[in-house]
N, C-alpha and C positions, 0 to 999 in steps of 0.2 A: 448486378451485384446485390447480394443479400446482406442486410444488416439486422442485428437484434438490438433492441433498446432495453436497457436495464436501469432500475432504480430501486434501492432498498427502503428508502423513506421519502416517498413522493410528497411534495408540498403542493397543495391545491393552488397556491399563488403562482406556481410554475405552469399552470395549465395553458394559458395563452402562448407561452413559449413553446410548450410541447406541441400544440396545434401547428404553430409556425414551422417547427422542426419537421413534423410529419409532412406538411405541405411541400417543404423544400425537398425532402427525400422523394416524394412521389413525383414532383416536377422533374427531378433529375433521374427518374426511372429506377430508383432503388426498390428492391423487394424488401418489405418490412415485416418483422415479427416482433411482438412485444413479449417480454418475460412476464410471467403470470402475476407477480405482485404489482407491477406497473399497470398491467391490463386491468386488474381488478379496481384500481384507483380511477382510471380514466374512462372505462367503458360506459358508465352511466351518463357521462357528459359529452361523449364523442359522437358526432354524426357520421364518422367514417367507420366503415367495417374493417376491423383489424383482426389478424390472427394472433395467437399467443402460444407459448410453450412453457412448460414447467422449467424453472431454473435448472433443476438437476438433469434435465434432458436436452440442454442446449446443444450438445454435440450431435443429437439426432437430426437437427435441422441444418447443422454445419454452416453457420453464417460466415461470410467472409470477414466481417468485423463485428465486434460487440461494442456498442456505444453506451457508455454509462452517463447518467444524468444526475448530478449532485456535486460532490466534492471529492477530495482524495479518499475519504473514508468509504464512499460509495464504490469507487474503483477498487479499493482494497478488498471490500466484501465480495465483489464479483469474481475474484480470482478462484475461489473455491469451486466455482461452477465450470471453469474452463481449463483448470490445471490438467496437464496430461494431453491437452489437445493443441492444435496449432492456431486456435482462434485468437487474433490480436485484439487489443483493446484501444479505443479512443475515448478519452474522458472529456465531457463537456462540463465546464465549471459553472455551477450556479451559486457557489459559496463565495469564499473570500480569497485565500491565497492560491491554492491549487498548483502544486508543483507537478503532480501526476495528471490530474484532470486539467490540462493546460489550455484547452480551447474555450474561449469565452463565448457567451451567448451572442455577442455582437459579431463574432468571427465565424459563426457556424456555416453560413452560406458559402463563404470563400473556402472554408476548410473542406466542406463536402465536395466542392468543385475540384479541389486538388485530389481528394480521394477518388472521385469518378475518373479523373485523368491519370490515375495511378502515379501521382507525383508525391510519393511518400516512401519511407523505408520502414522496415521492421526493427524497432529498437529493443534488442534482447536484454532482459533483466534477470539477474540471478535471484534465487530465493535461499533462505536458510531454513533448516528443519531442526526440530527438537525431538530428542528421545528421552522418555521417562520409563521407569520400570513398569508402570501400570498403563502406559499409553493414554495419558490423561486427555490429550487433545484429539484422540481418534484419528479420523482421516484428515482433519484440518490441523495438521502438525507442522505447518510451514508459515513463513512470513516473507512479504516483499520488503517491508520497511525494517522491522526490528522485533526482537524479543526483549521484554522488560521484566525485571523482578522488582516488585514494590514491597515495602514494609506493610504490615497489616495493622499496626497501631500508630496512632498519631504521634506519640511522644518519643518512642524508642527507635534508635537506629538498628540496623541489622549488619551482620558481618557476612560477606560473600567471599568464599575461598575460590579462587579461579586457577585452573590448570590448563595449560596448552600442550596438547599431545602428551598428557600425563605429567608434564613438568610444571612444578608450582610457579605461578606468576605472582600473585599478590592476594592479600586479604583486604577486601574493600569494606571499610567501616563507613556506611553511608545510608541514605534513604532508599537506595536501590541501585540497579546496574542495568545498562542498556547494551545489548549486542546488536549492532546495526549492519545492514548490508550497505553497499555504496548508494543504492536508491534511497535508503533511509537516512543517509547522512544529512539530508536537508529537512528531516522531520524532528522527532523528539531529541535525538542525539545532538543536533545543532543547537537546540534551545538550552542544552546542558553543557555547552562549550565544546562540543565535538567538531572535528574538521569537516569541510565540504570535500567530498571525494567524487571523482568522475565515475559515472555509472558503469563504464566498461572496465573498471579495475577489479581484479580478483582479490577482494579484501573483505575483512570484517573490521568493525570499529567497536572497541570496548570503551564505554563511556560511563563513569560513575555519576550517580545523581546525588548532588549535595554531599560530597565526601567530607568526612571529619578532618582528614589530613589534607591540607590545601595543596601540598606538593604532589598529590596523586593526580595525574593528568590522563586524558583520553589516549588510547593506543590503537594503532592500525596494524593488523596482522594479516597474513595470507589466509584466504578462505579454504585452502587445502588443509588447514589445521583443524583439529577437533578441540572444542572448548568444553571443559567440564566445570560445573558450578555446584558448590555445596554451601548451604545456608545455615547460619547460627543466629539466634536472637531470643528474646523473651517470649515471643508468640510461638504457638504450635503450628500455625499456618501462615502462608505468604501468598501474595497474588502474583501470578505470572501471566503476561499478556503477549499474544502473537498478533501484531497489528490490531485488528478490532475484536479479536477473540481473547477472553480472559478465563482463568480457572484458578481456584485456590489449591495449593499443594501443601502437603505435610512438610514439616521442617526437615525431616530426614530424607526427603526425596532428592536424589542426585539428578542433575540435568546435564545432558550432552547436546551440544549445538554443533552442527556441521552444515556444509553446503548441500542444498537439496539437489537430487538428480534432475529435477524439473526446473524449467524456467518459463517465463512468460514474455510476450512481445507487446510493446506499446507502439501505436502508430505515431511516427515522427514525420510531420508534414514538411514538404520542401521549403527551405528558407527559415526553418525554425531550429535553433540550436540550443544546447544546454546552457551555453554562456549567455545567450539572449534571455533565457528563462530566469537565471539567477540574477542577472542585472535588473530585469524588470520587476521580479517578485521582491527582491531585497533592496531595491531602490539604490543600487550601487551607482556612484558617479553623479548623484543628484545633490545639489547644494541648496538646501531650503532657505539659506540666507538671502538668496537673490531672487 
């Protein structure tokens, strides 16, 4: 089985862990290829001869699994290199919370043994995509977690007019607005009061950021709908983010959000469920008084 290792911002403090990871992979007879950014970081210090591939050419080597090393942000940044392929992702979490990169450093040996024994399933995740008149995001016009509109000035709110399939929904007077996928329901949307949604539901979540009207609440809609957003405010430009990618847009730019025709797959190991993840990550059922 061939695995590719990816990291977009490698921390040298992780090097002993990476050495151990490579040793485990070799011991279990995995074929290893490093993505170029990671290879450039570890090559001077590594006694092991390793091959590498440019991130943009990952599909050329067709790995069975892409292993990301970092946190959820690292996993999100890797999607641009495997979208449109069938390469699944397994995230090793070297950070803090890690809903997507769910394998801890302590679990890696056991996790790779399950992978070797094919004791996993492909957890399909939907993406959203954005359309703008000028194609502002180029080929990276998709998000696994969310699209977010932010105000550009510290003091003033913005007004975001939202339409669902051409029908007027609401004008959000707020600091911004989040359009989230089910996967992104445990990310920024959750911190702004949005609901937790199971990843296999066909939905979008519309969540305002610090709305001026306190009776405006998050809303769940079908991902078969198209969402159109128009922005008003004192500034001439606003910030739009697609996961880890951001761009400033003109105030008169109309945004259309819909479900992407592409999807990605995460590796879900045997015995690991979404309910386990949210209980463990969010500390549900734990009474700190005892």
